[in-house]
C-alpha positions as a printed NumPy array, in Angstrom:
array([[-11.834,  11.939,  -7.96 ],
       [-10.216,   8.599,  -8.781],
       [ -7.519,   7.069, -10.954],
       [-10.119,   5.446, -13.18 ],
       [ -8.576,   4.767, -16.59 ],
       [ -4.972,   5.167, -15.401],
       [ -2.298,   2.472, -15.705],
       [  0.049,   1.623, -12.837],
       [  3.045,  -0.635, -12.313],
       [  3.862,  -2.057,  -8.867],
       [  7.133,  -3.836,  -8.064],
       [  7.369,  -6.438,  -5.327],
       [  3.699,  -7.048,  -6.046],
       [  3.431, -10.776,  -5.367],
       [  2.864, -10.433,  -1.624],
       [  2.706,  -8.135,   1.373],
       [  2.61 ,  -4.385,   0.88 ],
       [  3.091,  -4.631,  -2.889],
       [  0.098,  -6.901,  -3.346],
       [ -2.075,  -4.752,  -1.064],
       [ -1.069,  -1.665,  -3.07 ],
       [ -1.88 ,  -3.386,  -6.358],
       [ -5.271,  -4.468,  -5.033],
       [ -6.061,  -0.962,  -3.81 ],
       [ -5.03 ,   0.757,  -7.051],
       [ -7.113,  -1.765,  -9.003],
       [-10.079,  -1.052,  -6.725],
       [ -9.484,   2.662,  -7.343],
       [-10.003,   2.023, -11.05 ],
       [ -6.481,   1.599, -12.432],
       [ -5.231,  -1.12 , -14.722],
       [ -2.262,  -2.661, -12.937],
       [  0.945,  -4.409, -13.963],
       [  2.362,  -6.637, -11.235],
       [  6.144,  -7.037, -11.19 ],
       [  8.047,  -9.468,  -8.994],
       [ 11.046, -11.783,  -9.052],
       [  9.058, -14.877,  -7.96 ],
       [  7.046, -16.308, -10.883],
       [  4.74 , -18.678,  -8.983],
       [  3.667, -16.117,  -6.367],
       [  3.259, -13.551,  -9.135],
       [  0.948, -15.873, -11.071],
       [ -1.169, -16.413,  -7.958],
       [ -1.462, -12.664,  -7.343],
       [ -2.386, -11.972, -10.964],
       [ -5.07 , -14.665, -11.007],
       [ -6.595, -13.31 ,  -7.796],
       [ -6.901,  -9.827,  -9.259],
       [ -8.269, -11.153, -12.537],
       [-10.853, -13.191, -10.63 ],
       [-11.938, -10.01 ,  -8.85 ],
       [-12.683,  -8.465, -12.243],
       [ -9.705,  -6.136, -12.482],
       [ -7.61 ,  -5.393, -15.549],
       [ -4.148,  -6.723, -14.759],
       [ -0.979,  -8.084, -16.303],
       [  2.281,  -9.336, -14.802],
       [  5.983,  -9.379, -15.586],
       [  8.853, -11.248, -13.937],
       [ 11.792,  -8.938, -13.253],
       [ 14.678,  -8.45 , -10.849],
       [ 14.552,  -4.74 ,  -9.981],
       [ 18.279,  -4.649,  -9.284],
       [ 18.844,  -5.107, -13.025],
       [ 18.271,  -1.9  , -14.981],
       [ 17.363,  -3.547, -18.279],
       [ 14.708,  -5.7  , -16.599],
       [ 13.042,  -2.682, -14.993],
       [ 12.943,  -0.839, -18.334],
       [ 11.5  ,  -3.99 , -19.94 ],
       [  8.831,  -4.162, -17.231],
       [  7.773,  -0.571, -17.947],
       [  7.623,  -1.268, -21.694],
       [  5.492,  -4.34 , -20.984],
       [  3.089,  -2.363, -18.783],
       [  2.566,   0.334, -21.4  ],
       [  2.112,  -2.202, -24.196],
       [ -0.283,  -4.512, -22.343],
       [ -2.312,  -1.851, -20.537],
       [ -2.397,   0.74 , -23.303],
       [ -0.712,   3.441, -21.274],
       [  1.578,   4.203, -18.368],
       [  0.806,   6.777, -15.675],
       [  2.024,   5.604, -12.261],
       [  4.987,   3.602, -10.994],
       [  5.246,   2.209,  -7.471],
       [  8.841,   1.245,  -6.684],
       [  7.87 ,  -0.998,  -3.79 ],
       [ 10.277,  -3.972,  -3.918],
       [ 12.67 ,  -4.154,  -0.988],
       [ 14.678,  -6.488,   1.25 ],
       [ 16.033,  -6.253,   4.796],
       [ 18.927,  -7.91 ,   6.593],
       [ 19.412,  -7.604,  10.343],
       [ 22.908,  -7.168,  11.748],
       [ 25.033,  -4.999,  13.972],
       [ 26.987,  -2.383,  12.027],
       [ 30.219,  -4.099,  13.067],
       [ 29.111,  -7.47 ,  11.715],
       [ 27.173,  -6.773,   8.52 ],
       [ 28.565,  -8.686,   5.574],
       [ 29.497,  -7.325,   2.187],
       [ 27.007,  -9.733,   0.604],
       [ 24.095,  -8.407,   2.683],
       [ 25.047,  -4.772,   2.073],
       [ 25.235,  -5.363,  -1.677],
       [ 21.891,  -7.171,  -1.723],
       [ 20.063,  -4.362,   0.087],
       [ 21.743,  -1.665,  -1.99 ],
       [ 20.982,  -3.476,  -5.249],
       [ 17.276,  -3.945,  -4.49 ],
       [ 16.401,  -1.006,  -2.245],
       [ 18.466,   1.712,  -3.913],
       [ 19.239,   0.605,  -7.454],
       [ 15.738,  -0.823,  -7.83 ],
       [ 14.244,   2.568,  -6.989],
       [ 16.728,   4.464,  -9.171],
       [ 16.056,   2.256, -12.209],
       [ 12.306,   2.609, -11.621],
       [ 12.616,   6.389, -11.513],
       [ 14.702,   6.393, -14.693],
       [ 12.416,   4.066, -16.627],
       [  9.247,   5.884, -15.6  ],
       [ 10.708,   9.337, -16.278],
       [ 11.856,   8.279, -19.735],
       [  8.413,   6.905, -20.589],
       [  6.509,   9.852, -19.123],
       [  8.618,  12.406, -20.986],
       [  8.39 ,  10.486, -24.264],
       [  4.588,  10.37 , -23.968],
       [  4.128,  13.848, -22.526],
       [  2.528,  12.287, -19.439],
       [  2.355,  14.109, -16.109],
       [  3.028,  10.867, -14.309],
       [  3.545,   9.914, -10.71 ],
       [  6.634,   8.176,  -9.312],
       [  6.124,   6.709,  -5.843],
       [  8.769,   4.735,  -3.968],
       [  9.011,   2.719,  -0.765],
       [ 11.117,   4.35 ,   1.919],
       [ 10.523,   3.647,   5.625],
       [ 10.66 ,   5.169,   9.073],
       [ 14.151,   3.651,   8.82 ],
       [ 14.782,   6.355,   6.228],
       [ 14.04 ,   9.051,   8.811],
       [ 15.752,   7.578,  11.875],
       [ 18.524,   5.059,  12.473],
       [ 17.567,   1.902,  14.365],
       [ 19.971,  -0.54 ,  16.07 ],
       [ 20.604,  -3.719,  14.056],
       [ 19.051,  -2.057,  10.997],
       [ 21.955,   0.282,  10.185],
       [ 22.745,  -0.811,   6.635],
       [ 19.03 ,  -1.126,   5.837],
       [ 18.445,   2.385,   7.193],
       [ 21.196,   3.668,   4.908],
       [ 19.34 ,   2.333,   1.87 ],
       [ 16.09 ,   3.965,   2.936],
       [ 17.772,   7.307,   3.626],
       [ 19.078,   6.965,   0.06 ],
       [ 15.52 ,   6.531,  -1.25 ],
       [ 14.571,   9.836,   0.364],
       [ 17.532,  11.534,  -1.314],
       [ 16.656,  10.083,  -4.711],
       [ 13.042,  11.159,  -4.221],
       [ 13.985,  14.754,  -3.436],
       [ 16.507,  15.078,  -6.271],
       [ 14.295,  13.406,  -8.875],
       [ 11.292,  15.523,  -7.866],
       [ 13.208,  18.734,  -8.446],
       [ 14.659,  17.539, -11.753],
       [ 11.358,  16.255, -13.118],
       [  9.025,  18.992, -11.871],
       [  9.381,  21.032, -15.111],
       [  7.85 ,  18.036, -16.935],
       [  4.863,  17.913, -14.581],
       [  6.083,  14.627, -13.055],
       [  5.748,  14.269,  -9.287],
       [  8.037,  12.081,  -7.161],
       [  7.174,  11.048,  -3.611],
       [  7.816,   8.207,  -1.169],
       [  5.875,   6.443,   1.562],
       [  7.436,   5.508,   4.888],
       [  5.712,   2.67 ,   6.742],
       [  6.544,   1.552,  10.269],
       [  6.126,  -1.938,  11.711],
       [  4.025,  -3.793,   9.151],
       [  2.819,  -7.341,   9.708],
       [  4.235,  -8.961,   6.57 ],
       [  6.504, -11.837,   5.612],
       [  9.426,  -9.392,   5.588],
       [  8.92 ,  -8.75 ,   9.284],
       [  8.564, -12.493,   9.909],
       [ 11.996, -12.886,   8.334],
       [ 13.414,  -9.985,  10.346],
       [ 12.003, -11.466,  13.543],
       [ 13.639, -14.807,  12.735],
       [ 16.968, -13.06 ,  12.136],
       [ 16.682, -11.283,  15.483],
       [ 15.909, -14.608,  17.181],
       [ 19.05 , -16.136,  15.711],
       [ 21.228, -13.173,  16.694],
       [ 19.848, -12.427,  20.146],
       [ 18.246, -15.642,  21.333],
       [ 14.818, -14.011,  21.523],
       [ 11.804, -16.249,  21.084],
       [  9.998, -16.252,  17.748],
       [  7.645, -13.288,  17.609],
       [  9.178, -11.61 ,  20.651],
       [ 11.108,  -8.931,  18.756],
       [  8.133,  -8.074,  16.561],
       [  5.902,  -7.673,  19.613],
       [  8.577,  -5.554,  21.297],
       [  8.541,  -3.115,  18.378],
       [  4.729,  -3.119,  18.211],
       [  4.574,  -2.231,  21.91 ],
       [  6.212,   1.136,  21.12 ],
       [  3.498,   2.194,  18.633],
       [  1.261,   4.881,  20.16 ],
       [ -1.811,   3.67 ,  18.257],
       [ -1.334,   0.267,  19.866],
       [ -1.221,  -2.122,  16.929],
       [  0.98 ,  -3.24 ,  14.086],
       [  0.436,  -1.625,  10.703],
       [ -1.262,  -3.669,   7.991],
       [ -0.381,  -3.738,   4.289],
       [ -3.821,  -2.242,   3.671],
       [ -2.92 ,   0.741,   5.884],
       [  0.099,   1.403,   3.664],
       [ -1.978,   0.937,   0.517],
       [ -4.313,   3.736,   1.62 ],
       [ -1.399,   6.177,   1.711],
       [ -0.122,   5.001,  -1.668],
       [ -3.643,   5.411,  -3.052],
       [ -3.555,   9.065,  -1.991],
       [ -0.114,   9.594,  -3.558],
       [ -1.244,   7.924,  -6.783],
       [ -4.446,   9.914,  -7.024],
       [ -5.35 ,  13.479,  -8.018],
       [ -5.569,  14.842,  -4.465],
       [ -1.764,  14.722,  -4.248],
       [ -1.136,  16.524,  -7.545],
       [  0.541,  19.481,  -5.805],
       [  2.746,  17.293,  -3.614],
       [  6.272,  16.361,  -4.699],
       [  9.699,  15.611,  -3.128],
       [  8.061,  14.319,   0.066],
       [  8.589,  11.103,   2.043],
       [  5.418,  10.679,   4.088],
       [  5.532,   8.815,   7.404],
       [  2.607,   6.546,   8.294],
       [  3.611,   4.448,  11.308],
       [  1.036,   4.861,  14.064],
       [  3.028,   7.608,  15.747],
       [  6.439,   5.995,  16.308],
       [  8.567,   8.589,  14.509],
       [  7.623,  12.274,  14.546],
       [  9.047,  14.744,  12.037]])
């Protein structure tokens, strides 16, 4: 069983986890709309997928802006001839002690990590209900949405919020046959973690790469997670084997956080 013939939209799709998810869903048989705020990186990602023979389109949007998310969904349906799956993947992180976090950083993370997911849920739900589609809404949470981590406090708050939105939306949309779930990665080797590591170095004086390796050393399976690892979980949530699953935020982190 595959998602052959389905259409999916992935936000934050120009790099990292978002790009790996888009590649996996395309390999699973879906037509994919890539959404990101960075036009040049988005063009590169789209061309790579097109070169691999996949059906793909792209749309530049800032997920913190509701009208841009709704426009991205309209674009996906129009260009791909349907709309079945949304992956609210875009996210940002800022590292700081709770006592020092700035209003600017809190607003940025809330706008992207929380509002971006909420607008994606709204836009997808509106489209699914209008079309009578039993669609799938899948959002990026984190192990930081299950447990608070020092220096990640405000970021954790946004990911706890994603879990709450997932649970509430799942219960509201279940009568329409729409499922809502989230995926919760751990320590993933992406540019986001490179940026987090650099922020830790500036705040603590740690050497570049030292903080990342410190976190990786706590993973029972003994290695950092890859974007492709995360994409496998999203593939399951997007596919038919998860049709009876809703309101869940699934942890996949190599054994760091147990719930």
